[in-house]
N, C-alpha and C positions, 0 to 999 in steps of 0.2 A: 697475565700476572702472574702466574706460575712459572712459567718458563724465564719471564722475569727475575726474577727473586732467584732462580735455579742458577742464572745467568751471572749475576751479580757475584751468588758464593762462588762459583768457580772464578770469576773474576778477583775475587776477594782472596782464592786460595784458603775459603775455613770450611770446613767439614759440611759436607751435605746428603743430605739424604736421595737416595736412586728417586729419579721418576719415571714410573712404568711409563715404557717403551710402547708409543704408540700404535695400534694395528693401522696397519695402510691396508689399502686396497685390495685382492689376492687377484688373481688369474680366475676365472667361469670354471666350475667345478664340472667334472663328469665321473659319467660310470665307468671303471677301470678293469673292473673283475678279478678272478685270483691270479693272472698270469698275463700283466702287461711287459709285450715286447719290447718296448722300449722306455728309456726316466721321461717322464712328464714334465715338458720344457713352455710348456705356455697352458698347462692346467692342474686346476685342484682334484682331488678326487672325493669325490660325491659316495661312496659307497666303500670308505674302509675297514679293512678285515686286519685283524694284528697275525695272520697265516701269511698274508702276501711279500711277497720282497719288492718293494715298491722303485726299488735299483738294479734291474737287470744291467743296465751300462753302468760296469766302475770304472776306478783310478785307481794309482797309487802313484805314491814317490819315489822316486829309485836313486835320484839324484841329490836331490833337495837334504841341505843339513838342516834343517828347520821344519820342515811340517812330516804329518802323518795322519792318515784319516783313516777310517773304519766301519765297515757300514753294517746296519743290523735293521733290518725288516722296512722301517717307514725315517729310519734314523742313518746320518752321517755323522761324529763324532772328528773332528777335526783337531789337532794339536798344533799350535804353535810355538815354540823351543827358541827363541833368538840364538844364533851363532855366537853372539857378543853377552859380555857378562853385565846384564841389566837385571839379572836376580826377580825373570818374568818368565812365567809360561802360563797361556790363555786356551781355554777348553772353546772349543765354538761347536756348540749343535744347530746343526743343520736338519728341519723337521720339515715332510715334505708336507706342503699346504694341504688341509682336509685331512689330515688325522693329529691323532693328540699328541700333548705334549707330554712328553713324561718329566718325573721329580728332577731336578736338577740343580746343582752348587749354585748359589747366590752370584757367584762370579764367574759362572759361564754364562759366554751371550750367547742367546737363540733365536737363529733364523729361522724366517719360514720359507723355506724353497719351495719353487723356481724365483729371485724374486721380478720386479716390476722396476722398480727404478735403482739407478746405482749411479752414487756422487765419488768422484777420484781427487786425491790430491797429489799424485803420485802418476805423471802423466806416461810413464814405463806403462800401464794398462791400454793404455788408448790404443795403442794396436792388436793386442790381444781381443779386447772388446771386438772389433772392425774385425778381427779370424775365428772369433766363434758366432758372428753375426747377431750380436746385440748393439749396436752403438744404439738404437732406438729406446733400449732403456736408459742411458744415459741423460741424467739432470742438473749434472755441476762436472765442472772443473777448473779446477786453483785459474787457471788464465786464458780466454777464449781468444786469443790472439796469437798464444804458441803451440797449438795444436799442427800435424803436419800431417797426419793421418784423412786421406781424402773423405769417405762417407763424416770425419767427429764432421769438418769445418762446412760439407752442409749443413750435417743438424744444427750447428752453431749458428749459421746462416737462418736456415729457419727458426729459431727465436725457443729453441728446444733443450739448451743446456745454458746453463747459467753460474756466472762467474764468481766463483766463491772468496778469491783473492785468498787463499792461505797455505802460500810459499812452501806447499810440501806437507804440512802439518796439518790443520786446519784453523777455519776460522768459524768460531762459533757462531755466532746470528746468522750469517747468510747457510751454515748447514742446517740449523734446525729449521730454515725459512723453507727449504726445498723438499724438504721431507723423505729424503732417500731412506730403499728399505735396507740398507748397507752403505757405508762411507770407508772407503778404502785410505787409509792416514801414513803419510811415510812416517815408516821407524826409525829415529834415530840410534846413533849407539851414544845417545849422552840422555839417559831417562829421563832429565828434566825438561827437555824439549819436547817429550812423545805429550801428545794430548789428546789420544782417544780414549784412556780413562774417564776423564772430565767429560768429553761424549758421551760415553756412555752415562753417565750420569746425570744428563740429560735427556734421556729418551733417545739421543743418536746411535744405531749401533755401528759403532767405527771397529772396522778393524785394522789392524795392524796390517802394512806391506812392507815386507823386508827383504825382497828379489835381488836389492844390489848389496849384500851383507853376505849369499850365498860364498862357498869357499869353490864352485864351479858353476861358468859358464851356463852345462845344462841343467844343473839346480838351480839357477836365475830363469830360467824357460819354463823351467816346471811350474812356475807360478801362472801361465796358462792355465792350467788343471785347478790351480785354486780357484780362480773365475770360474774356471766350469761348474766345478761343485757349486756353486751360488747361483746358475741357472739350468743344472739337469743334464749339462750338454757334455759329460764326459766323452762320450764314444767320439764325437769332432776333437775334442784335444786332442784324447788318445790318436787318432790318427795322424795331425797334422803334428804333433812330437815324435811319432817314430818316425817321419820324413826327416824332421829336422835332429834327430839325434845320428840316424844314417848319416847322413851330410856331414855331420861335425864328425864325426868318427875317422871319414874318409878323410878332413882334411886333416885331423891328428894324425892320422898313421901317415898320410906321404909324408909330413913334414917332419916323422920321426926317420926318414930314411934318407935326410938330409948327410953326406960327410962331411961337410967342414963345421967346424968349430962353432957353437952357437953364438951368434952374434948379441955381444950385449945390447940392454935396452933400456936408455931415458925412459922415463915417463914422469907425469904429474906437470906443475907448473906452477910460477912464483903466485903466492896470494898474499903479499906484502912486500915490504921491505928486506927482510931479513929472515920471511918465512915462505916454501913450498906447501903445496897441498899436492900430497899423493895418494896412495892405496896400499894395504897392508898384505903380504908376502904371503897372506891364506886368503884374500879376495881372488873374487871369480876374474876379477880382468888382470890380477898378475899371472889367475889361471890360463888366458884364454891368449897370455904374452908365453908361455912355458908348453904350451901344445900347437903352438905356431913355431916352435921350433927356438927363442930367443931367450935371451935368461935374463930375469929382472934385476936392476940395479942394486934396487933395495933390496936384496931374497933376506937379507937379516932382520927386514921389519916383521916378525911372529905377530902380525896382526890378523883379524879378518875387517876392518872398516873399511870403507870405500872414500873415507874424505879425512884426510889424516893430517897432520899438521908435522912439517918437521924444518928445522932451521935449513935456512942458503946454503950453509958450508958443509952440511951432510947431505944434502941434493947432489952439490957439486962433486964431494969427495966420489959420490959411490958412479955421478957419471958423466963428469968431465970429458971421458974418453970413448965412451960409449959412441959405437958409428950411427945409433939412428938412434932418435923422438918421436915416443908414437903417444899420442894426447895431449899436445899442446892445450892451452884455454882455447874453447870457439869463439868463431868472429875475426881471428886476426886476416887480414887480408894477404897480406903476405909477411917471410922474413922481415922485411925490413919494418914493417908495421910493430913487429912482434919486438924488434931489437929498439923501436923508439919509445915503448912504452917498458921494457924492460931492456934495457942497454945490458945487463951480464948475462944473460944469455947467452952472448957472442964467444961467451968462453967458454961455449962447452961445443965437440968434436963435430956434433953431428948437426948443430946450425953451421958452422965454418963451410961444412958437405952440401949443404943444402937438402939434407937428409931427417927433416920435419915433418911430423902427421897430425893434424888433428880428426877427430872423430867428430865432422862437424861437415860435409857432406850438404850442400842445396841448406846450404843455414838463411835461416830470415830473421836472423836476432832475437836478441832475450836471450841468449844458450837456446836456442830454440831450431833441432835440425830431425831428418831421421832416427837418427842414433838414438834423440830423447825418447820417441815414443813407438820405436816400431824395435828397435835392437835385442828386447831383453828375449822376443820369442826367434830372433833371428840371430842367434851366435853363432852358426854356420855361416852368414854370409860376412860376417865381421872376420870371422878366422881364417875365410878362402883370401883375405885381403891384404892380411899378414901374411898367410905364405908369400902372396906373392911378394911381398916387401922384401920379407925377411930371408928367404930362398927362392928367390926366380930362376933360381935353375931348376928346379923342380917343377914349373908351370909348366903343360903341354898346351894346353885350351885358353881364353881368354878369361878372365877374371872379370866379373865389371863392378866397376865402381860404386856403392849401394852409401858406406857409410863412412870411409875415409878420404882425406883430403891432402895432397901433398905442399903444403905452401910455396908458391912460386919464390 
């Protein structure tokens, strides 16, 4: 009854007292001693000592515009400052389970780590969960038909993951039912659509996920480290990220060697009769094009958002003569199919030249493809594909197609 009343209060947008977050089942406790060699990723502390450092394996955020972390004994203090102006800063206190929770501000979200139950409304984290080996902790996703990560699909088939139907934000009743330790909620540039504050009020530890709003693809990839903080697997995240960073910088430096002029790149797609959905020139998607040796045609759109609306006229004036179009709407079977749906796209030079690409290789429908749930932590693969498209003269060895598809 208490949860139902809280839910009704949220739905009516009335004032609501915060419900105490339920204590969920933790991992078994074990004796650690004073000098643990590794972080405890599947156990709690049975012999807490205030002088012991329980996180010998640490990470840091070097590329992210939005995340920072500080370690202290049995605590990790994570701060999220969105790169867009929503007026929000969120402090997250991660406490090693089996150790005391210190005094903290009422607005601070407290999570005991390592977590056992994870739910997400953002498919981008599914590939990261697979890489960290924690798919067995996933208990809820927004749509069970759209994941392409094989380990996630197997767990869904086994009945271990529930469908939340949150459409990237949150669906309150199913969220409360799966009782996650943490729910990762898609962070919107429009604060009125963010439900993590309401979820926190009804006892769900909801943390915003804003990888899509980073200014650099490697900043976006560092959200792997954010997930690792929740499960005490920083060492694995550091190892994987270091490889991604090295390969990304290799492809960026290769693209910088191009001797011909940077080709203009059209991006986005029609989202209505008179509008285009694009991304800001300060967004990580624009930086990806720049690092591939391209020139984003909407470079004057000095915003960080990943889902922005401009008029058709503005998009056309900027990109009409661009020789290549990257990132049209997923699911078009061919150029002819795209023209059938949006005839005016035929006015663009890139369409007439047949140089149109979508990030939807191995598309399975409903906007779902490996680019949706695997590209966050693999920007080096996307960059390699873009260099191949924009500067094929630089490519000496075959570049496999992972996310990008040329429309036939």
